[in-house]
C-alpha positions in Angstrom: 0.0 0.0 0.0 1.2 3.5 -0.7 2.3 5.6 2.3 2.7 9.2 3.1 6.1 10.8 3.6 5.5 10.7 7.3 4.5 7.0 7.2 7.6 6.2 5.1 9.8 7.9 7.6 8.2 6.0 10.5 8.5 2.8 8.6 12.2 3.3 8.0 12.8 4.3 11.6 11.2 1.0 12.8 13.4 -1.0 10.5 16.6 0.8 11.5 16.0 1.0 15.2 13.8 -2.0 16.1 13.9 -4.7 13.5 17.3 -4.9 11.9 19.4 -4.7 15.0 17.5 -7.6 16.6 17.4 -9.6 13.4 21.1 -9.3 12.9 21.7 -10.7 16.4 19.0 -13.4 16.2 18.0 -14.9 12.8 14.8 -16.3 14.4 13.4 -12.8 14.5 12.5 -13.5 10.9 9.6 -15.6 11.9 7.9 -13.0 14.1 4.6 -11.4 13.1 6.1 -8.0 13.5 8.7 -8.6 10.8 6.1 -10.0 8.4 3.8 -7.0 9.0 6.6 -4.5 8.1 7.8 -6.6 5.1 4.4 -6.6 3.6 4.1 -2.9 4.3 7.2 -2.4 2.3 11.0 -2.7 3.0 12.7 0.7 2.6 14.8 0.4 -0.6 17.9 1.8 1.2 17.7 -1.0 3.7 16.9 -3.8 1.2 20.5 -5.0 1.0 20.6 -5.8 4.7 17.1 -7.3 4.8 17.7 -9.6 1.8 21.0 -10.8 3.1 19.4 -11.7 6.4 16.3 -13.3 4.7 18.4 -15.3 2.2 21.1 -16.3 4.6 24.4 -18.0 3.6 23.7 -21.8 3.9 26.4 -22.5 1.2 29.0 -20.7 3.4 30.3 -18.7 0.5 33.2 -16.5 1.5 35.0 -13.5 -0.1 38.0 -15.8 -0.5 36.0 -18.3 -2.5 34.6 -15.5 -4.7 38.2 -14.2 -5.2 39.4 -17.8 -6.0 36.7 -18.2 -8.6 37.7 -14.8 -10.1 41.3 -15.8 -10.3 40.5 -19.1 -12.0 38.4 -17.5 -14.6 39.8 -18.4 -18.0 41.4 -15.6 -20.0 39.2 -16.5 -22.9 35.9 -17.9 -21.7 33.6 -20.1 -23.6 31.1 -17.4 -24.4 27.5 -18.1 -23.6 25.4 -16.6 -26.4 22.3 -16.6 -24.2 24.1 -14.8 -21.4 25.6 -12.2 -23.7 22.3 -11.6 -25.4 20.3 -11.4 -22.2 22.4 -8.7 -20.5 21.1 -5.8 -22.6 17.6 -7.3 -22.6 17.4 -7.4 -18.8 15.2 -4.4 -17.8 16.0 -3.0 -21.2 13.8 0.0 -20.5 16.1 1.1 -17.7 19.2 0.8 -19.9 21.3 -0.3 -16.9 22.7 -3.6 -18.1 23.5 -3.1 -21.8 27.1 -2.6 -23.0 27.1 1.1 -22.0 25.0 0.6 -18.8 26.5 1.3 -15.4 25.7 -2.2 -14.1 26.7 -4.1 -17.2 30.1 -5.3 -15.9 28.8 -6.1 -12.4 26.0 -8.2 -13.7 28.3 -10.0 -16.2 30.8 -10.7 -13.5 28.2 -12.1 -11.1 26.7 -14.4 -13.8 30.0 -15.5 -15.2 31.2 -16.3 -11.6 28.1 -18.3 -11.0 28.8 -20.4 -14.1 32.2 -21.2 -12.7 30.7 -22.0 -9.3 28.0 -24.3 -10.7 29.2 -25.6 -14.1 26.7 -28.4 -13.9 23.8 -25.9 -14.1 25.6 -23.1 -16.0 23.7 -20.0 -17.1 20.0 -20.4 -17.7 17.8 -17.7 -19.2 15.9 -15.9 -16.5 18.9 -15.8 -14.1 19.9 -12.4 -15.4 16.7 -10.9 -14.0 17.2 -12.2 -10.5 20.9 -11.4 -10.6 20.2 -7.9 -11.9 17.8 -7.1 -9.0 20.5 -8.3 -6.6 23.1 -6.2 -8.3 20.9 -3.1 -8.0 20.4 -3.5 -4.2 23.5 -5.2 -3.0 26.6 -3.0 -2.2 29.1 -5.1 -4.3 29.3 -8.0 -6.7 30.4 -10.4 -4.0 27.2 -9.8 -2.0 25.1 -10.1 -5.1 26.8 -13.4 -6.0 26.4 -14.8 -2.5 22.7 -14.0 -2.5 22.2 -15.4 -6.0 24.0 -18.7 -5.3 22.0 -19.3 -2.1 18.7 -18.3 -3.7 19.1 -20.7 -6.7 19.5 -23.8 -4.6 16.3 -23.0 -2.6 13.4 -25.3 -3.0 11.6 -23.0 -5.4 14.3 -21.6 -7.7 16.3 -24.7 -8.4 13.6 -26.7 -10.2 12.8 -23.8 -12.4 16.4 -23.3 -13.4 17.3 -27.0 -13.6 14.1 -27.6 -15.6 12.9 -30.3 -13.3 9.7 -31.1 -15.2 8.1 -33.2 -12.5 8.6 -30.5 -9.9 7.4 -27.7 -12.2 4.3 -29.7 -13.2 3.6 -29.9 -9.5 3.5 -26.1 -9.4 1.1 -26.0 -12.4 -1.2 -28.5 -10.8 -1.4 -26.7 -7.5 -1.9 -23.4 -9.2 -4.7 -24.7 -11.4 -6.6 -26.0 -8.4 -6.1 -22.7 -6.6 -7.3 -20.7 -9.6 -10.5 -22.8 -9.9 -11.0 -22.5 -6.2 -10.6 -18.7 -6.3 -12.5 -17.9 -9.5 -14.7 -20.6 -11.2 -15.4 -18.3 -14.1 -11.8 -17.7 -14.9 -11.0 -21.4 -14.4 -13.8 -22.2 -17.0 -12.7 -19.3 -19.3 -9.1 -20.6 -19.4 -10.2 -24.2 -19.9 -12.5 -23.2 -22.8 -9.7 -21.3 -24.5 -7.0 -24.0 -23.7 -5.0 -21.6 -21.6 -2.9 -24.0 -19.5 -0.8 -22.8 -16.5 2.5 -23.7 -18.2 1.8 -21.1 -20.9 2.3 -18.2 -18.5 3.1 -19.4 -15.0 6.6 -20.5 -15.8 7.4 -17.0 -17.0 5.9 -15.6 -13.7 7.2 -18.0 -11.2 10.8 -18.6 -12.5 11.9 -15.1 -11.7 9.3 -14.3 -8.9 7.5 -11.9 -11.2 10.7 -9.8 -11.7 10.4 -10.4 -15.4 6.8 -9.1 -15.7 6.3 -6.5 -13.1 7.9 -3.0 -12.7 11.1 -3.2 -10.8 9.7 -1.4 -7.7 6.7 -3.7 -7.5 8.7 -6.8 -8.2 11.1 -5.9 -5.5 8.3 -5.8 -3.0 7.0 -9.2 -4.2 10.6 -10.5 -3.7 10.6 -9.0 -0.1 7.5 -11.1 0.7 8.7 -14.2 -1.1 11.9 -14.2 1.0 9.8 -14.2 4.1 6.9 -16.5 3.2 8.3 -18.6 0.4 6.4 -20.1 -2.5 3.0 -19.4 -1.1 3.6 -15.8 -2.1 3.9 -16.8 -5.7 0.5 -18.4 -5.8 -1.2 -15.5 -4.0 0.4 -12.9 -6.3 -0.4 -14.9 -9.4 -4.1 -15.2 -8.3 -4.1 -11.5 -7.5 -2.8 -10.6 -11.0 -5.4 -12.7 -12.8 -8.1 -11.3 -10.6 -7.0 -7.7 -11.4 -6.9 -8.6 -15.1 -10.3 -10.4 -14.9 -12.4 -7.6 -16.4 -10.2 -7.6 -19.6 -9.7 -11.4 -19.6 -13.5 -11.8 -19.8 -13.5 -9.9 -23.0 -10.9 -12.2 -24.6 -12.8 -14.4 -27.0 -9.9 -16.5 -28.4 -6.7 -18.1 -27.3 -4.4 -15.5 -28.9 -6.0 -12.5 -27.2 -6.0 -14.2 -23.8 -2.4 -15.4 -24.1 -1.2 -12.0 -25.3 -2.8 -10.3 -22.3 -1.3 -12.8 -19.8 2.1 -12.6 -21.4 2.0 -8.8 -22.0 2.4 -9.3 -25.8 2.0 -6.0 -27.6 1.5 -2.4 -26.5 -2.2 -2.9 -25.7 -1.6 -5.7 -23.3 1.2 -3.8 -21.6 -1.1 -0.8 -21.2 -3.8 -3.0 -19.6 -1.2 -4.2 -17.0 0.0 -0.7 -16.3 -3.6 0.4 -15.8 -4.9 -2.5 -13.7 -1.9 -4.2 -12.0 -0.6 -1.2 -10.1 1.5 -1.5 -6.9 -1.4 -0.3 -4.7 -4.0 -2.5 -6.3 -1.8 -5.6 -6.5 -0.9 -5.6 -2.8 -4.4 -4.7 -1.8 -5.7 -7.7 -3.8 -2.9 -10.0 -2.5 -4.2 -9.3 1.0 -7.7 -10.6 0.0 -6.5 -13.8 -1.6 -7.3 -16.8 0.6 -5.7 -20.1 -0.1 -7.4 -23.2 1.4 -5.6 -25.4 3.9 -5.4 -28.1 1.3 -3.7 -25.8 -1.2 -1.2 -24.5 1.4 -0.4 -28.1 2.3 0.2 -28.9 -1.3 2.5 -25.9 -1.7 4.5 -27.0 1.3 4.7 -30.5 -0.3 6.4 -29.0 -3.3 9.5 -28.5 -1.2 10.0 -32.2 -0.8 
């Protein structure tokens, strides 16, 4: 929800004076209702680096020395990844931050190339550039961004989507389809009639936690919530998005029009998203989405 200047100041003060000092001393503070309340209210952008580092943690025990070692062992002439090179300028292209002349081009390239050295079994996968880019924008240096990226990708959510674990991903589709039908029977029927299957758009949304489809400011807030509440947030946000788009989706009378709207294909679809899926309306709608106990249980089961 949008806040006044006074509310923003108070929110920042609470984070700086009351939440972060305790959290940095005791990681279990993460699970308190107070932290959740303020995360959903909005993490101050200037404090996001500290908040994300605490929420992500460092289970892989990545150290500056390891990062330096990977850098030193980087081949003089690397085997260039066409997809990596091509994706850099496409990442948040409208911001012009990651192209050849962008101020974050070298940082993002370094983080992704180092990750390829760290996990050659996985390598670079399209979509990683968006997650890495957001981390580069908020973290103070390339090491911090890399540490967060490496720890995030091995989480129960990200890894299946970057390793293309078909069985796991299909599990997400199945749970989402059930949640959609339980939330809006009319949309569930509409999508079924037009052959709009979850895999046509949910992969694009879930793989990067909506970073690829929402404005950076809004996607950053979604990521705030995801780091606190995990995959459940993905389903609530996805349902909130389709509910906000529902008035226009109802007018779609064929597969092509419905798919274009969900995937923001074309200027008209992008305009509809800008009009209906605003930061204020999205988080307001997320707060009204109720997942059944059965759905929540199935979401938790996806971690296994």
